[in-house]
C-alpha positions, 0 to 999 in steps of 0.5 A: 265195712258194713256188717249186720252180724249180731253178737251173742248178747244181741241175739239174746236181746232179740230172743227176749223181744220175740218172747215179749212179742208172743205174749203181746200177740197172744193176750193183747193183739185184739185189744186195740181193735176192741177198745179203740175208743179208749186210751190203753194203759201205758203198761200191761201187767206182763211188761214187768217180766220184760223190763230187763230188755232195754238194759240188755240192749244198752250193754251189748259189748264192744263188738256190738252192731251200731246203735241205730241198726240194732234199734231198727232190728229190735223194732222189726222184732217188736212189731212182729208181736204187734205195732205196740209194746206191752209198755208204751215208749216214753218218747214219740215222733216229736222227740225225733224233731227235738233231736234233729232241730233242737238246741242242746238245752232243749234236748235236755229239757224235753228228753223225757217228755213224750212229744207228738209231731203235728205236720199234716194239715187239711190242705197240706199232706205230702207237700210239707212246705205248703204248711199254712199254720202261722206263728207270729212273734209278740214280745217274748211269745209266739202266737200260733194259729192253724189246724193239724190233723193225723197227729200220731200219739196226739192223745197220749203225748204230753206235748206236741212239736208243731211245724208252722210258718213265720213268713208265708212268702218265704215258702219252706224258708219260713217253716219252724218248729214249736213245742206246745204243751198240753193245757196251753190256752188255745191248743185244742184237741178236736178229734180222736181218729178211728182207723182201719189199722194200727189202732194201737197208735192213737191219732188226733186232730188239733186246732190252734187259736191264738195259742201262745208259747214262750219264745224259747219253745222255738226249736233251734232258737233261730227265728231268721227266715233263710233261703234254701230251706231254713227250718224245713231242713229240720223237718226233713232231718226228722224224717231221715231219722224216722222213715227207716223206723216206719219201714222197720215196723212194716217189715216186722209186720210182714215177718209175722205174716210170713211165719203164719203162712209158713206154718199153715203151708207146713200143716198142709204138707207144702214145702218150698224147694229153693233149688228147683226152677220156677217152672217146677214150683206151684204158684203158692210156692213161688209166691212164698219165695217172692214174699221172702225175697221182697222182705230181705231186700227191704230189710237191707235197704232199711239197715243201710239207711240206719248204718249211714246215720250211725256213721254220721253220713248223709242218708236222705236218699237211703232213708227215702229208699227204705221208706218206699221199699219198706212201705211197698213191701209191707202192703204187697206182701200182706196181700200176698199172704192173703192170696196164699192163705185164701179164706183163712186169711180174711177171717177174724179168727186169725191175725193175718187180716189184722196184719193186713190192715196194719200194713196198709198205712205203712205205705202212706204215713211219714211220706207216701210211696209216691213222694218217696219216689220223687225224693229218690228221683231228685237225689239221683238226677240232681234235680230241685223240687221245682224242676221235678214235682 
């Protein structure tokens, strides 16, 4: 039976995360807006006060919620504080690719190496199978050539998982993943993006010019071109791991908006009567109920995708549903919060305008909402990508 009830230890972990989030919000929420051109420290001084949280989370007792479900709940509440923590995590998006597509030896080798992931290209965004970056085998080395943009954690990471094709004529069957470490000749950082929101997350653009990496840096060590997806399946498995996480971050952001709006309404003496019919409520009261309902629906979708992953069951459909719903709710509910607050919501004095900017990206990265709808439709109707694009 699916059960998302938290035991006493888990509730204590969430309380500590919320306490950490409030410190982050009060001291550093505007830090990234004001220092975007700099690379923030890996750890702020206050992080030491909360170093015990990860240990608490690892020892939750025999009746604990499944690990991925609890990780996403932690992520929601951490994002309630801000999009980043007082201490930057050791792993990044590329590490999920290693878990999804790497061999056991590769997983051990790069377990503690922060790796970004380079998928998007100037001419290839949502359609990952259209990757143009090439990889050619030359002796015991792979030679990579191409351009990558919008690489999350691309500045801070120690290396990058680069998705490239070893055979353009094979389509998705030729796509493979390669680990490229910083400092490798031919691997050039060309730009750090300045963004509207989530400025705490550094975003980079790379160029690969005759960049040589060892043969064993091919994730999975399988250089055979296969019909039916090949390495592309590893890329999709990565997204099945990470898309619910993006949804969780969007939900956490809206949790912050909801709390702020509720406090502002309470100060004005406005309460929501949940028992009254819609025609007896004001427009503001109804918008608040809509916000809460959408957030609850997105949360349940996201946790279900995580629960399936923990059971070792396929979650391609559910991961896309969670990303589509979470991204959509993050965008629309941030807008709802602004509508409820009026002028208060757009001033720099309040964090809601920042949360609104942070929310917008959630519907775009890790697969846009439009792409998620296509994936969902294909799964439900049993269509191939060729039949439904």
